[in-house]
C-alpha positions as CSV (number, residue, x, y, z in Angstrom):
1,M,4.7,-91.8,172.7
2,D,4.0,-94.8,174.7
3,R,1.7,-94.4,177.0
4,H,2.0,-95.8,180.5
5,L,-1.1,-98.0,181.8
6,F,-1.2,-96.0,185.4
7,P,-3.6,-97.4,188.0
8,D,-6.5,-95.1,188.4
9,E,-5.4,-94.8,192.3
10,L,-2.1,-93.4,191.6
11,I,-4.2,-91.0,188.6
12,H,-6.7,-90.1,191.2
13,A,-3.7,-88.8,194.2
14,Q,-2.2,-86.8,191.4
15,Q,-5.4,-85.2,190.9
16,Q,-6.0,-84.8,194.7
17,W,-2.3,-83.4,195.0
18,H,-2.9,-80.8,192.2
19,D,-6.1,-79.6,194.1
20,T,-4.3,-79.4,197.1
21,Y,-1.8,-77.2,195.9
22,R,-4.0,-75.2,194.2
23,A,-5.7,-74.6,197.2
24,L,-2.7,-73.7,199.1
25,A,-1.4,-71.4,196.1
26,A,-4.8,-69.5,196.4
27,P,-4.5,-66.0,197.8
28,R,-5.0,-66.1,201.7
29,P,-5.6,-69.9,201.9
30,R,-7.4,-71.1,204.6
31,H,-6.4,-74.3,206.8
32,T,-3.1,-74.1,205.7
33,T,-1.6,-76.3,207.9
34,E,-4.3,-79.4,207.0
35,L,-3.3,-78.3,203.5
36,R,0.3,-79.1,203.9
37,R,0.0,-82.0,205.8
38,R,-2.5,-83.2,202.7
39,L,0.0,-82.5,200.1
40,L,2.8,-84.2,201.9
41,R,0.8,-87.3,202.9
42,L,-0.4,-87.4,198.9
43,S,3.6,-86.4,197.9
44,V,4.9,-89.7,199.7
45,R,1.4,-91.5,198.8
46,I,2.4,-91.0,195.1
47,H,6.4,-91.3,195.6
48,W,6.4,-94.8,197.1
49,H,3.2,-96.3,194.9
50,P,4.3,-99.7,194.0
51,F,3.9,-99.0,190.0
52,W,7.2,-97.5,190.4
53,S,9.0,-100.3,191.2
54,T,7.6,-102.3,188.1
55,P,9.3,-102.3,184.6
56,A,7.0,-100.0,183.0
57,G,7.1,-97.5,186.1
58,R,11.1,-97.4,186.0
59,T,11.4,-94.3,183.4
60,P,11.7,-91.0,184.6
61,A,9.4,-90.2,181.9
62,G,6.5,-92.0,183.5
63,R,6.3,-89.6,186.9
64,V,6.2,-86.9,184.1
65,E,3.4,-88.6,181.8
66,L,1.8,-89.0,185.4
67,R,1.5,-85.2,186.0
68,Q,0.2,-84.6,182.2
69,R,-2.2,-87.5,182.3
70,A,-3.8,-86.6,186.0
71,T,-4.2,-82.6,184.2
72,E,-5.9,-84.1,181.3
73,D,-8.2,-86.4,182.5
74,R,-9.3,-83.4,184.7
75,T,-9.7,-81.2,182.4
76,R,-11.5,-83.8,179.9
77,G,-14.0,-84.3,182.6
78,A,-14.6,-80.7,183.3
79,A,-15.4,-80.2,179.6
């Protein structure tokens, strides 16, 4: 499987998105409005990142790989 060379800020934004989503999914989350706004801002930042207009970013599999890579990097960093 070819691995994309994602920019660090794109991987970081995806990791922040996962963290924010988990915080919202927790039972009885606090500051839900702030979390929802942050999730929306991060979604826009990820979706419209310039990487997706490059030849490497034009494949649908790239978005899936970004989510997987962000999760892998996070679990590797925790170990």
